[in-house]
C-alpha positions as MATLAB code, in Angstrom:
seq = 'MLELSDKAYIMEFKYEYCGKDAPPEEKRRLFDKALGEGMKQIKDRGYSSKFAGSGKAVYQAAFAFLGRDDIEMRTER';
ca = [
       0.000    0.000    0.000;
       1.007    3.551   -0.661;
      -0.931    6.105    1.371;
      -0.858    9.811    0.582;
      -2.757   12.650    2.213;
      -5.667   12.496   -0.238;
      -5.460    9.031   -1.826;
      -4.289    5.476   -1.297;
      -2.918    2.925   -3.735;
      -3.343   -0.767   -3.017;
      -1.134   -2.978   -5.169;
      -0.898   -6.737   -5.535;
       1.844   -8.411   -7.569;
       1.479  -11.841   -9.171;
       3.941  -13.976  -11.111;
       3.118  -16.733  -13.592;
       5.782  -18.671  -15.425;
       5.456  -18.478  -19.183;
       8.023  -19.503  -21.764;
       9.313  -16.793  -24.097;
       7.940  -18.607  -27.143;
       4.435  -19.114  -25.728;
       1.665  -18.218  -28.170;
      -0.245  -14.967  -27.562;
      -3.372  -16.913  -26.516;
      -1.442  -18.643  -23.717;
       0.024  -15.340  -22.529;
      -3.447  -13.768  -22.539;
      -4.843  -16.676  -20.501;
      -2.035  -16.416  -17.950;
      -2.332  -12.623  -17.691;
      -6.097  -12.849  -17.167;
      -5.635  -15.540  -14.508;
      -2.954  -13.652  -12.576;
      -4.672  -10.252  -12.809;
      -7.981  -11.761  -11.730;
      -6.337  -13.479   -8.761;
      -4.618  -10.245   -7.758;
      -7.814   -8.191   -7.809;
      -9.693  -10.972   -5.994;
      -7.067  -11.059   -3.259;
      -7.316   -7.278   -2.749;
     -11.096   -7.571   -2.355;
     -11.227  -10.836   -0.369;
      -8.727   -9.588    2.197;
     -10.452   -6.235    2.508;
      -7.309   -4.185    1.984;
      -9.287   -1.064    1.077;
     -11.553   -1.247    4.150;
      -8.811    0.481    6.124;
      -9.677    3.662    4.209;
     -13.481    3.509    4.508;
     -14.826    6.864    5.641;
     -11.441    8.555    5.285;
     -12.495   10.628    2.282;
      -9.444    9.376    0.396;
      -9.687    8.148   -3.170;
      -8.630    4.495   -3.160;
      -7.063    2.920   -6.236;
      -6.554   -0.828   -6.526;
      -4.047   -2.298   -8.955;
      -2.966   -5.826   -9.773;
       0.290   -6.397  -11.646;
       1.060   -9.630  -13.480;
       4.524  -10.725  -14.529;
       5.112  -13.519  -17.039;
       8.818  -14.027  -16.700;
      11.049  -10.968  -17.038;
       9.723   -9.506  -20.259;
       5.918   -9.445  -20.085;
       4.073   -7.259  -17.578;
       0.440   -6.074  -17.433;
      -1.628   -4.103  -14.948;
      -5.345   -3.963  -14.137;
      -6.819   -1.144  -12.053;
     -10.079   -0.413  -10.285;
     -11.303    2.429   -8.171;
];
């Protein structure tokens, strides 16, 4: 978490192994899986509840890494 005076950022990082030569469909499947799991974890564990009633804007972001070269992010507010 990164908390500022007027907003908070909640971030979850996920890693999935994927070979460099994997087809785009496989990469898409792995990204969707990891990003979905990251966002689910943020919600299931209630990370943003700490800021309820604070008046702060809360941003949630999941990051997925497929090896060293492929990275994606999904955000929600």
